[in-house]
N, C-alpha and C positions, 0 to 999 in steps of 0.2 A: 345483465344476467337474469336468472328465475329468482324466488325469492326463497327456495332452498335444493341446493345440491350436498350429492353425497360422493363421497369422497373415495366411492367405488365408481365414481364416472369417469373419475379424474386419469389421465397417464401419466400424468410426473408431477411428482411431488418435489417440491424442491426446502431445505432450512437454510434459515442465516446462520451466522455461524455466533450463536450467544448460546450453545443451550441447552436450550427451553424443554423442550420434548430426547434430546440425544446428547449423549457427549460424543466427540469427535476427537477424532486419532491429530489431536496437531499438530506434528513433528508430517506426515503423510499433507495435510489438507496444504500447508506451505510451501509445502516444498511443490505440491500441482498450483499452488498460486504464485508460486513464484514462477517453475518457468513456462507456462503460460504468456504471463508479461515479456520476460525476458527472452522469449522465442519469436516473437514480434517484434522486437528492438533489431532480435540478430536479423532478421528473415526481414525485414523490412524498412530498417533504420540504420543497416549498418553496423552496430553495435559488435565489438569481440564478441567472438566461438567464446572465450575464458569465460561469460559472465553468467556461461548456462550447467560453469564445473561448482561443484560445493563439493566441503566440506561439511564432515559432523560437526567440526569445533567453531563451522563459519555458522552455524543458527548461534552461537550464544553472545552473536553482535546485539541478537532481537530480544526488543522486551518493551513492555509497553512502559507509553508515554515519553517517548520519542521524539525530539521536533527536527525535524530537514528545516535548514536553514537555507531558503533558497537562491539569498544573492551570494552566498560562498562557498556550497557544498557542506556545511558546516550541520551533525549531527548535534543535538544542545540534550543535555536532558537538568531539568528546574524544580528545586527544589520549590516548594512552596509557595515561597514568595519572590519568585521568577529570579532568585538567583540559579546562575549556572552550577553544575555542581559538576560536571564532566564531561566532555569532548571530544569530536574527531571529526576531524574532518577526513570522509572517506567512511573505512572502517577503521584509520590511521587514529590511535589516539595524541591528543595536544597536552601536553604539558601544564604545571599552573600558570606559568608563565607565556605558553601564549595560549592561554584560557584570557587570563588577562590580557592580551596585548590585542587580542579580538573582544570581549564585554569590558575595557577597562576594569580597577582598581575593587569596584565592588560586584565586579561579575555580574553585573544583570543587562538581563536580553531586555531589548528595547523594547518589542512588540507584547513582552508579555500583559499587560493592563491589554491590552485586544485578543488573548488568548482564554476563556472559556468554555463552559460547557455548550452554550449558545452558538457561539466564531470560532470555529477549529480552522481554517482554508481560510486563501487568504495570498497574493503575490507575492508576498515577500515571505511565503511558514508552509508548511502542512506537520499541522498534528497526529503521529499515528497514536491511538488510543482505545482499540480494540485485535485482537488476532486477528484478525479480518485482513483487516488495511495492514499487518504487520511485517509480514514478505516484501512489501514495500520499500518499508523502512530499506533492511537490507541489500536489496536492485539498484537503493538512491545513492547508496555507503560504494557501492562496486563499481556505480556509473561513475561517479566521481572517485574512484581511482584511475580505472581506464584513462577518459578526460586528462588527466593528471601524468599517466603513464605515455599518453600519445605528445605531449606536450601542448595540449589543449588549453585557452583558458577556462575554469571552473563560474559558471553563473548563471541564472535563470533558466537557462534558454536545453538545458538538459531535460527540466520539468514541461514542459510543449512535449515532446518522447514519453515520456513519462507517461503522461494522461492520453497520448496515443493509443500508445497499452492499451491503457483501462478502457479508454471507449472502445476500442476492435475488441477486444471480450467480452464487453457485455452488452455489443452491438445486437439490436436482439432484431437483428436484418436474420443473423444468424438459425432462425426457430424458424420455420416452414411451416402454411396453417396458420388456421384462425385461432389464437390465444385467448384465454382470460385470465387474471390473473387477479386475486383478491387475497387479502392480508387476516390470517389468521393467527393470535397470540402470538402475533411477533415473526411466523413463518409466513411462506409464501405456497402458493395452491396453486395451478396452472390445468385449468381445463381447456384440454388440445385438441383439435382435428389432425386428421394428416400430420404429423410432426414426424419429417424423410428425415433431419439435418440435426444434431446439437451442436454445438464446440462445447470445447471446454472453458470454463468459467470461473 
């Protein structure tokens, strides 16, 4: 890449979801992200089409700081000390008694000590800590609901399909031509030649 470049030379400018240079319409953006991942599951992994249907109230499920426990399909909200404040199995709220059954009378989440700002991914859990990720928490919860409805066992296997959907939507082969990407104040500028197709990401 040359030492200097001009934005006028770029065909496409893409922004991270961090509001650095612009404010996003989170409702619309979240729906696009959710739809792109879900369509892959429906079209390529034989998931129920019902996953594509959302009501406005459905989005109330999403908020930052949710952890999906990949071993049992629970989503948990933690206190600063790792205490489970509330939890759901799929989108269904767990009662206090059910939380104690899963997480002991102390309501301690066993992976809390490994969960910090530098290590938020694991084969045991996934931490949804930003707006760009957040639609995935809703999708995970609804997939767990679907598996239970089908009578299937809920375990970490469903996460492989979620990751496949993510990989599919961020596959750089969707971009045709020569691409040069660089990071500018947390955003990505793509200088491209002959872009013939761009997929929704």
